[in-house]
Every structure is written in structure tokens, then in C-alpha cells.
C-alpha positions, 0 to 999 in steps of 0.5 A, a space after each residue: 462477521 456482524 457489524 457492531 459500529 452504529 452508523 449515524 446521520 452525520 455519515 449518511 451523506 457522501 459529499 459531507 462525509 468525503 470532506 471531513 479530515 481522515 481523523 474523523 473518518 477513521 472510526 467509521 472504518 473500524 470495528 471493535 479496536 481492529 481495522 475493518 476497512 483498510 483505505 488509507 495509510 494513516 490508518 496504521 499506527 506504530 503499534 499496529 504496524 509492528 503487530 502486522 509485522 510480527 504476524 507476517 514474520 510468524 506466517 513466513 516461519 510456519 509455512 516453511 513446513 507442510 503442517 504450518 501450511 495446513 494450519 494457516 490454510 485452515 484459518 480462513 477456509 470459511 471465508 471468501 473474497 472477491 479481487 476486483 481489480 480494473 486497473 492493470 496489476 501484477 504485483 499487487 493482484 498476485 500478492 493478495 490472490 496468494 495471501 488469501 490462498 495461504 490463509 485458506 480463503 476462497 477467491 473470485 475475480 473481476 479484472 475488466 469491467 467489460 466482463 461485468 454488468 457494467 457494460 449493461 449500464 450498471 453503476 460501479 457502486 452497484 456492481 460492488 454491492 452485488 459482490 458482497 452478496 457472494 463474499 466476506 471481503 472485497 479487495 479493490 484496485 480502481 482508477 478513480 481516486 476516492 472510489 475505494 473510499 466511497 464504496 466502503 462508505 456505502 457498504 457501511 450503511 447497508 445491512 450487509 457490510 464486508 471489509 473493503 481493502 484499497 489495492 490502489 485508488 487512482 493517484 492518491 492512496 495505496 495503503 498496502 503498498 505502504 505497508 509492504 514498504 515499511 515491512 521491507 524497511 523493518 526486515 532490512 534494519 532488524 526492526 530498528 525503524 527510528 533515526 533513518 534518512 529515506 530518500 525518494 527519487 522520481 515522479 512523486 506528484 503522481 506516485 501513490 506509493 510514495 505518497 503513502 509511504 510518507 504518511 507512515 514515517 510519522 510513526 518513527 522517531 528522528 525520521 528525515 526525507 529527501 525528495 529527489 525529482 524533476 521540477 515537474 513532478 515534485 511531491 504535492 503541497 498536501 504531503 509537504 503540509 502533512 510533514 510540517 504539521 508533524 515536525 518531520 524534516 524534508 529537503 527537495 532537490 533535483 540533484 540525486 548525487 548530492 543526497 544519496 550518500 546520506 541515505 539509509 534507504 533509496 526509494 526509486 520510482 518510474 515515471 507515472 506516464 499513465 496519468 498523463 493529460 497532455 503528453 507532459 512526461 515526454 517533455 521531461 529528461 528522466 535520466 538524472 533520476 535513474 540509479 546506475 551501477 557506478 552509484 553503488 559506491 556512493 552509498 552506504 554499505 547498510 543502505 537499501 535501495 527499493 522500488 515498488 516495481 514494475 521499473 523501466 530504466 530507473 535502476 540498472 539490472 546490474 544493481 540487482 546483484 548487489 545485496 543492498 538491492 532489496 526490491 525483489 524481496 520487497 516484492 515478495 514481502 507484499 504477500 506476507 504483509 497483506 496475508 497479515 493484514 487479512 488475518 488481522 481483519 478477521 481476527 485470525 492473527 491471534 491464532 498464528 504463532 511461530 
């Protein structure tokens, strides 16, 4: 996969590049009109999302039979990927691993820096560049905000860049989670994503899933959002400014019951106490932001209940049996959405048909 994008001196200083608006950065991470690096939710426009959803649907259909699975497994059998996940992960890691396997991609993995040369003092940047000597793609989850973007920027300045996919970067971005969440909404609403009210509940300040999904809502018409959270964990101002800039109406409240009846989708989240610096989570009563079985009679018959998982107590397990609870399907959707994305990056999506 040879790089055709010419790098300029304008992009050669990280501090200057990092300060740019995302809209200015995006061309640097594309190739021949396709995503090359997937780093930000803002890289997905409506046309691309629809294309990825159709690819995911086609993969689901053809792989139900051995002949189709064999075909899918041949598409990228010449390709290798590194899964560099140095932050705890179950769903994202396994869905990417199996997405690779569906397409025939051979995988390597590192899930702890103690097993790499970083314990010898090697910089994380050099560690990732080492991976590029052996593989054709790097899929990363890293606890440091912005590190995945910096890695992609650095790789694109080398003579042997490889695509970088952001599998979660600090608490700022999780673009493929937003992709699978949108895919779940797409399937739940039979492809009709317009004219919907999405209610997001919980730790919105530190939840990268809700941040990333919010960015994608600009691609659809007549969307409105309701943010439900404790005062301490309200959505950050940068997201609210984004919504104002794109004329997307939103409300903020601490009263969950007041908005659940209007929702077309309710997106639940857990408290993100892994980001605590001063024990702030322990001071918050999170119980008013739980979805309980008694709430099922208050929501629309067509409403869907989502959660990026893992959950703690935010959704009672008795809710799982309700057909509107789609979070287990949402989890599985991640494998197909991520397979579609990998196929797109390598141009293999054109060989996937029902």
C-alpha cells in the first residue's frame, strides 16, 4: 500500500499540527479519497457511514455460509495487523481481532507494555514504529489522549507508513465505537436515522463513547439530544459548542424520567472512575441514572436501549429480556462494523457483495 499523499513542511511540527482544527488535519490522514488512518469520529460523513453499514450487512450475509466465509477470508489474507492495546479492553480488542480474522488478516498483539522494549526505556513512539516493520496496519488503544493521533502523524512522515486505527485514546476519542453505535441505530431504525431524539445518560464528562457518537449526529437531519447526568459529570463545553455550531438542539438535565418517554434511543453509560484523580466518583450518587425494569413502561415501544459495556448497575439485568434492549446486539455489531472499516481502508470492500 504505497502512500501517494505528499507530506509538507507545514505538517512536520507536531505541536503546530496538533493545534490545527480537525477539519484541517483530515486530508493528512486520507489516501485517494479513502480513510487511511481512522482517528476521529469527525472523519465519518453520512456517505461513508452508509457505505460502511452496507458493507457490514453484506459481510454478515455472505459469511453465514462456508463459501462466503472462505471468500471473505481471502480478501486480505496477504495482510498483517498489530493490535497494540495497552489499556484494558474486552469488546474492542476481541471485535477487532475477529474482524481481522473474518477478512483473513493475520494478527500479532501486545496488551501490556511490560512485555515490550518500553521497559528498557524505548519510547512509545519508537515502539510503534518498530511494529510497522512487520505489519501492514496498527490498531491501538492507549490511555494517553492524543497519542494515537501523534503516532499516525509520525508514521505518515516516514518512508513506510501504515494505517493506524484508534481503538480508544484517553477520554477524548473512540471513533470505531461511534461507528458501531451508529450502525446499531441504523439497523434498529431500518436505515432511517433522521428525525430521532437520542438521550445520553451518565458520566458524560469522561465518557469518550458519548463524545464520539455526538460528533456523528451532525450527519443526520432533525436530530435532537438530551444529556442526562449528575452535575459533576455534565457533557464538556467543547461538545456543546460543536452542537451549537451545527445547529443541533440539545438539553441538559439531571432528571432522567423527564426525558425517557420522548427518546427514540437511550444510551446508558457507567461511571468512568478509572479517570479519577481525587476520588470524585465516590462523592456522586449515581443511582438516579440507572435504567430499571420499571422504566420499560415509560419508554416508547420503538425506543432502543444501548450501552457500550461493560456495565455495572446502570441497567438492571431483568431489562435484558426486553426486545428494546439492544446492547448485546450492539456489542456484536462492533465486529462487523470494524471489519467493514478495515475492508474500506484496504479497498477490499469493493469485492464484498451479498
